[in-house]
N, C-alpha and C positions, 0 to 999 in steps of 0.2 A: 650635418653633422659633428659635432665636438667631439675629436677620441683623447680622454687620456688614460695613459697605460703606466701600471708601475711594477714592476719584474723585483724580485726580492732573494736570492740565493739560490738562481736557478742556474740548474749545470748547461752547458756548451747550446745539447737537444733544443734543450727548452727555452732557453736566450733567442735562439732561430728560430724555432717552429711556430711558439705563441704569440711574433707579431704576424707571421702571415694568417693566422687561422680568427687573428681577432680581425684584422683587414676582412678577407670575404666574410665571415658573418657579421658582420657591422654591415657588410654593404645588403644586406638580406634584409635586414629591420631595416635597414634605409627607406626599401619598398613601401615598408607600411606605413615611415612615419611623415611621406610627401605632403601632406596635409598641413606637418609645424613647420615653423620657418626656424629652415635648417640652424642658424646661431641660437634657437632659444631648445633647443636637443640636443644633450651632451650625456656622451656615453664613458662611466670611466671601470673599467680593466683593470681587476688588480691579481700580481698571483704569485706565490713563493713557495717557496719548499721548504723543507723539518732540514734542522742539520749534517741528519746522514742520509740526503741529498734520496729517498724514499717515498717518502707523503707531499703530495701537492695538492695545493689550496685553493681553489679561485672564486672572484668577488665580481660585481658585475653591479653595477648602481645604472638606472637609466635617468633621466630626468628629463621632466617634460614638463611644458606650459601648465599640464593638468595635474601633476601629481610625479609622483618616483619610483619607482620598481627596482626592487635589488635581489640577487637570489646568490648562494653559495653552494656548492660542491667542491669535494676532496675525492684523490682518488691518487693512484701512481703512476699516471702516466700524463702526458699532458693536451696531447688531443684530446680522448677520451672526456676528464673530466673539462676544457672548453669546450666544449663541445653540447656534453649534457647540460651545463651553464648555461647555452644559449640558444639550448632549445627549452629549459625551463623558461628564461627570461621572455623566447619569444612566442611559447602559450599564457603569460601573463599579461603579455599587452597585448593578446591578441581577446582577452577576456575584456580588456581593461578599456580598449576600440570600442568593443562590443554593450560599454555602460555607457558611452561616449554618442553612439549612435542609435542610444533605445533600442537595442533590436530587439527588446523582451516586451514591445510596445506593439512591436505587428507581426514578427516572425510566431509567437506564442498563439496567437487567435487560429493559425488558417494551420498552427501542428495540432492546434491541439483539436480540429474540428478533421486532420485525419486519422488522429486517434480515436475518436468517438463514431469512426468509422466505421461498423459491424466488419463488411466484408469489403474486401476492392472491387469494383465493377466487373461483372461478367465474363466471358472471355467469349460468350457466345449465346444465341438462342439453345441451346437448351441446359444449361448451365443456370436462364436466370430459370426457365421453368423448372428445374428439380429444385431450385431455392426459392421459387414461389412454393413448390406443393410444401416445401417441407415446412415455412410458416404456418401454413393449412392445417397439416398434421398438428402440429404442436402449439396452436393457440389458445386449442383450450384449456391447458396442462399449465396456462405461463403461470396462473396464479400458484398454482400447487409446488411447484419450483422455486414461485420467490420467496414463498413464507416461507420454508425448506432450506432454502440456502440463508436467508437472512438469519435464521433460532438459532444454526450451527455455528452461523460464523458471532452472535453473539454469545456464545454459550465457550467456543473457543477466544473471544476477548477478554466475556470476565473469568474465565482460569488462569489465562497466562499464557497462554499456550502460544499463541501470537500475540505479538501488540501492539494495541487497541489501532486500528486506522489501519495497521500494514496493507490488507486483505478488505476490499468493495465487496458490497453485491453486486454492484451494476456489473463489474468483470466478471466474478462469478460465475454470475446468469446468463453473460454472453459465450467465459467457455463451455458451459455444460452445455449449450445453444450450436457452436460453431462443434465441438464434438462428438457429437447427435448427429448435425450433418455430416461428417465426415464418413462416421460409422453406421451408420444407416442402413447401410447393406452387410452391415455384421449381426445385425440387432435378430438376437436368436427369434423363430415365430411364433412362439408360445408366450412369446413374453408381453404382457402389455406394453403400451408405448411409455402413459405416464410413472408406472415400473421403471421402466428401464432409464427414462433420462432421470427416475432420482440414485438407480440406481448410479449414475453417469457424473449426476455434482455430487455425492458422495465423495465417488474417484477424486473428481475434482479439487476439493475441496482438501480431501486428502494432501492430492501431492503437491497444491500451493502451500496450505498451512506448514509441510516440511519445507519447502525451501524458502519460504519466512521464516523458520525458527534459523537455516544455516545464512539467513543474510546481517548485514551487517548493523546492528540496535539505532532505531531513530535518536537515540540520548546518547551517540557514539559524539567524541571530542572531534573536531575538527583540526588538521596541523597548520591547514593554514589560515588559521584568524588567531587573534586574540581570541580567552579564553573571559568568558561573562564576567561578572564583578561577582564580588557573595553580595546579598540583599543586605541593607543595613539594620538595623534598629530604628522602625519609627521615631520622629522626630515629635519634642510636644507639639510644635503645629499640625502635625498627623493624627496624634489622637485628640487634642481640640476638635478639630474638623471630622474627626467619624465622630466624634458623643455626640455632636452640636447632629450630626444624622442621623441619631437616629430615631428608627420607626414610636410616635405615640404609641401609646394604648387604650385605641380607638373600641370602642363597645362593635359592633355589629349586626346584624338585622336576628343573622342565627341562635347568639346569642342572651335576647332576648324575650323571641318566639320559638315555643315550643313547635317542634311539629314532629305528631303519632305516627308518622307512618312513615317518620325516617326508621335505620335500624340501628338495631344497641350499638354504641358504641364503643363500646368492652368485644363485642364480637367483631364487629368487622375491624379494631385493633389486631386480634387474637388471629382471624383473619390472612388479613395483612403479611403477619409476619411468620405465619404458616406458610403461604405461597411466598416471600421472598428466600426460607429458609428451604423448601423445594425447588427453585431455583437454584439456591449457590448452590445444594448437593450434587445437582443437574450437570451445571460444567465443570462439580466434581469429580465424577465420574469417567473414566476412560471412552472415549469417545466412540465405538464400539458398544459400549452397550449404552453409552446414553440416546445410540441411532436405533438401537432394537429398542429401547421404552418406548419413543418418541414416534415411530411405525406402531409401535402395540399400544399406546397408551393413548397418545395422544391426537393422531391419527385412524385409532383404532380400525388397523387392519392384520387380518384376522396373519395368524402364524405362519403355516404353509407364503403368506405374501411378503409377510418382514424378512423372509430366512429367506427367497428369494432373490429379491432384494438386496438384500445385503451378502450372498453368496453364500451362506450358511446351511448346517440344514437344520429341522425342522426341530430337533432333538437339544442343539446344542443352541437355538434360539430361545426357548420355555428355557432353560437352565441359565442364560447370560439374564432372565426378564427377570427372574425368581432372584436373580444373586444382583440384579442391580435394584429390586424395590427391597431389601431388608438392607442394602447401604444406604435408600432412602429412610428408611425409618430408623433405622440406627441415627441417623443426624438430625431427624424429628426430633427422638426422643435424648439425644446430648443437646438439644435447641431448647430440650421443656415441655414441646411442644407439639408430643405425645406420649403414651404411657408406654413402656419395651413390655408388656403383660395383656397388649392388643388385642385384639383381634382384627380389626381392620388393617390392610397393606393399603402402603400408600401409595398413590398411580403420579405418575407426573405432571406437572403440572402445566394447565391448559391453557394459549393464551388465543382472544379475537384473530383468528384469520385476516391479514391486510390484503388486500387484490392489489394488484402492480397498477404500480402509479401511468396514469391512461401516455404519461410524455415518452414513459418508458419503453411501454407496450410498444409506441408508432416508433419511434428510432429503432427498436429490432423489428419494424416491420418492413422500414424504406431499406433498414440494411438488408434487408431477408427479398425482399419483392424490385428492390429498386427504382426506376421511374414509373412503374406501376401503380408504388404502394404512394403517391399523389395524385395520380389522376392524368399523368403525363404521357401520352402516347406516340414518345422517339424509338419509334423501332433499335434492338439491339442487334450488332453490330455482330453477322456471323463471320465466320476466317475459311476461305476456300478451302 
């Protein structure tokens, strides 16, 4: 590797120490660059100091056959500035070499398989039997848990409390199941297992949503990459292409033949708009109010059951339910879909329950049962 240095206005200590540091750090880089011909690799290091002999600027430029890597650092002492600059150059070089080796094509599948595993292998037979027993207990409640998490996650994303796509349905269901496995001995004896799982699900969703709100947003600009170019105005050729591919007004059978059994289109449109307004109002509710309405109206649970799941008193649960329904009514009145003086109280919108996908259930079973879920007979090793 060829090394080119340039020093400007350095004091005596910097002029003596800088070449030693550059030589030591470049030797470390050379070990990473053994695959490249030495005559094709060049490192340029520049170091300058302001007139007041206070601030130091270091710049490194590594030229490779496959590209150029550069970094800059500033500070007040030669050694820390150079070490930070070389550390940043080493990090960028490692990323560049990883792209050249195409590590993402063979490392990511193995890493993804490890991440998708629900639990590490059981330590002994007792732990394996405990996990299998837990799956037998929760299997009948997985559909209800799946629907509850799916519904709450959709409302959080629609309300903007959590960025869409930040939380995954699979991850929240897995976290709830694992939390139940860990805290099963702490479960209150008077609690039904399904109700207890629902409480754990709401606790998990609340904690993950709080963490997601504190995290860096997905649309944050990266400091390592150039900003995206703004969108340009469509050219005349683009407009001609879009106009050419506009669909023709082709009559369909539904327009030509009347269906006497079909519902009134206007009534269906009003019903659809009312459902959309209700869903928007549900998304705008505070999380606790929304969960009270979901348990009381959607799942049709008794007030005492909803209070036990949410850790509230029955009186407080009833008060929240009344206030939430009043909020829904006000939203419907604002949308022009209800009469302010009407006697009917709006109910939370109901959606058809969707069963948990078979592949997801089988994945959870494999994670908890281990080898026994696939019919294997390999024994679990026991530790003495």
